[in-house]
C-alpha positions, 0 to 999 in steps of 0.5 A: 931667237924663237922661243924654246918649245914645250911639250905637255903630255895629257889633255885633262884638267892639268893639261888644260890649266897648263895650256892656259898659263902658257898662253894667256899668263906667259904669252907663249905659244910654242907648246904642244899638248899630246893626248892619247884619247880622242878628246880632251877631259882626262878622267871626266872623259874616261869615267862615264859610268852611271852616277859618276859625278863630283864629290867636291862642290863644283864652284871650287871644283872648276878653273879659277880663270874660268868661273861658271855662273851656270852650274846646275847643282853643287855637285855636278855630274860627269856630262856637265863637267866634261862639257865645261872643260871642253868649253874652257879649251875653246874659250881660251883657244887651246884646242889648236895646240892639242894633238889627239890619239897620240900616246907618249911612249918614252922621253930621253934627255940629250946631253949633247943637245940639252933638250928632250927627245920624246917618242910618240905612237899615233893610235890612228895610224900606228906610226911612231914619231919623235919630237924635240923640246926644251921643256917636258911636262907630264899632266897624266894624273893618277886616275888614267889606268884602271887597277888590274885584278887577278881573281882566280878563274877570271879568264873563264868568266863567259857572262856579258862584261864590261871589259873583256879583260878588266871589267872596269867602271872607267871602261863602261860599255854603254852598248850593254843594257843592265836593265833586268839583269843580274849584276855584281859590283866588286869594291866599295869606293867612291865609284861604287858608291855612285854606281850602285844606287844609280843602276839598282832601280833597273836591275833584277838583282845587284850584289855588291862585294865589299871587303872593308867598310867606309866612312859615309857622310850626309851629302846634301846636293843644292840645285842652284835657282835662277836667282842665284845664277843671276847673282853669280853672273852680275854681282861683282865678286859674289861667285869669288867670295862664294868660292872662297867660302866653299874652299875654307869650309872644304879645307877644314874637312881635312884639318882633323887628320893629324896627331894633335890632341885637338885634331884627334878630339875633333876627328872623334866628333866627326866620326860620331856624327858619321856613325849616327848617319850610317846607322840611321841610313843603313839596314839593321842587318849590316849594322855589325859591319858597316862602320869602320874601325879605322880612323876617319881619313884613313880612306877617302871619305865618302859623301853619300850619293844615296848609296846607304839608302839603296841598301834597303831595296829588295834587290840589293845585297851587300856581302862584306867579303872578298872573291874566292874565284870567278866561275864560268857563270858568276862568282864564289865569295870567300866564305863559299857563297856562290852566285850567277850573274849576267855581268861583273862591274869592277869598281876597284880603283886605279893604278894611282901609285904607278905614276907616269905609267907606262911612259919611260922618262930617261934622265941625264944619267941614263936611268929612268924615272920608274927604275929610280923610284924602284930603287927607292920607296916608290914615287917621290919628287920635290914639291911633287914636281921636280926630280933630280937628274931630270932637267927641264922636266916638271910632273903635274898632279902626281907624287904627294900632291893629292889634297886629303879632301879638297879640289883637285883642280885647285891643287893643280892650278897651284902646281901649274903657277909653280912650275911656270915660276920656277921652270918655265919663266927662267928659260923663256926670259933667258935667265937659264937654259937648263933648270933642275932641282938639286939632290940635297933639297929633294932628299930633304924635302922628301924626308921632312914630308915622310916624317909629317905623313907617318903621324897622320891618319893615312898611316893608320893601317887600313888598306888604301890607295895613298900607301904604295907596296913599299909602305910609303905614302906617295900620293897625299899632301900632308896638310890643308890644301892652303898650306900647298898653296903657301909652299908653292907661292914662296919658291926656295930659289936656292933649291934649284941649279940653273945653267946657261942663259943670256947676259941680256935676260933682264931685257927679255923679262921686261919685254915679256912682262910688258907684252903680257900685261893685260890691256885693262892694266894699261887703261887703268895706269893711263887713266891714272897718269891723265888724272895726275897731269890734269890735277897738276895743270888745274889752278887750285884755290888758296887753302885747298891743300892747307892741311897737307902742306901744314905738315 
């Protein structure tokens, strides 16, 4: 009997991590990964704006199964990260499983066939086609769809823009030469903080529209020396130790987001340090509005890539206002300030709350996931992964799996291992044919999760992308990233319903385990066996084991 088929939607870091686990940890190759773009990489292929890079230390923001000793700097830039993802796919022979320029439109669970029917659109030929699979996994992430904007007069703007309709950093137009141009940047999140200092030295004038302030922190970016790279490459476990040390330090950054008195005291201390940095680096004219009134962590904190220093430039203005109108030649601010521009850059974020958009995933009751979530308080899933009535279906890096401030790749790998353990392995081992979370377990998980999140800084009242339109935080994991690992490492098996399967499942499991055991394990066991046999066949002098035998 052949292995059941798996389809993965998305070839970003989550899709690559899932592919690696399927092929190299589970010894399973009957899977396909469908990607709507022309290449893999997800958000690191989509976002190519000037200054784009990681704000998490790169030895942590990388795959645990493919450590890279040759990173150039601690906070690597987009091009180097994308190349690393490409190299990872090639190193582990995953590209043969990826189908590019194929967009997933919908999927429907067949009660009769007990499998998924998935509809795709070939973006090259414009032809639609269908595939069937036993297991469906989505790995589209929350940073794939730019957020829509609806400023009055937007359709009438006639300047050279970066997107005819969206003007977004995620769709940067590299044919546009911004040098010596008048540029408007709308927004002040992480992407704006990277774009502004990157293009400011080259433009004639740059005006940034920022409705609310942010917490900025010092961002030392260490460039690795040749000696450090040699140590990472040749000293056993040195890079693993460095990665662990960085993980523990980074995880502690979010330890101050809770309601406990100790956490509040620590948060205030971090806020005071950030205030001193902001006032020290920012022009005096902005001091009355540059520091937030909301608590640290309510918005995602920004480690300053030179943004505050760029505000000292003669050609950079910061307006703490929203947009009243987009005119035919520029922008009118909320207080009536009018200015003409050659280009408008929208650094306004993504549709983080529109999970799985625009796919329609229809479960065994005939209801789509989007309709189900619309009836409730937005996106929600057991462990951010499973939804009742949607059998053999797993979601990667979507509801309530976003780390407060840690490596997304770490969280993705944790979730990938969880899916492999709770969904894929039971089906591959013939223990079950259908796996889904039960309704009571999902409901309890969501209720407990919401109860914790209500008392964190994420719900402090600022405008952020964690909170959806219904007022629920459907993005954040409430604790440290290490607590997500702990919760996923020990599955609650009673929370799952499994049906079907074979009486010989244990044999299948043993055979699969034997086939996926690494060769070095077999060599180690063989060496130990030989050593024991040699030891037993060698005559021993009297008294050699006297100390042991005496007991």
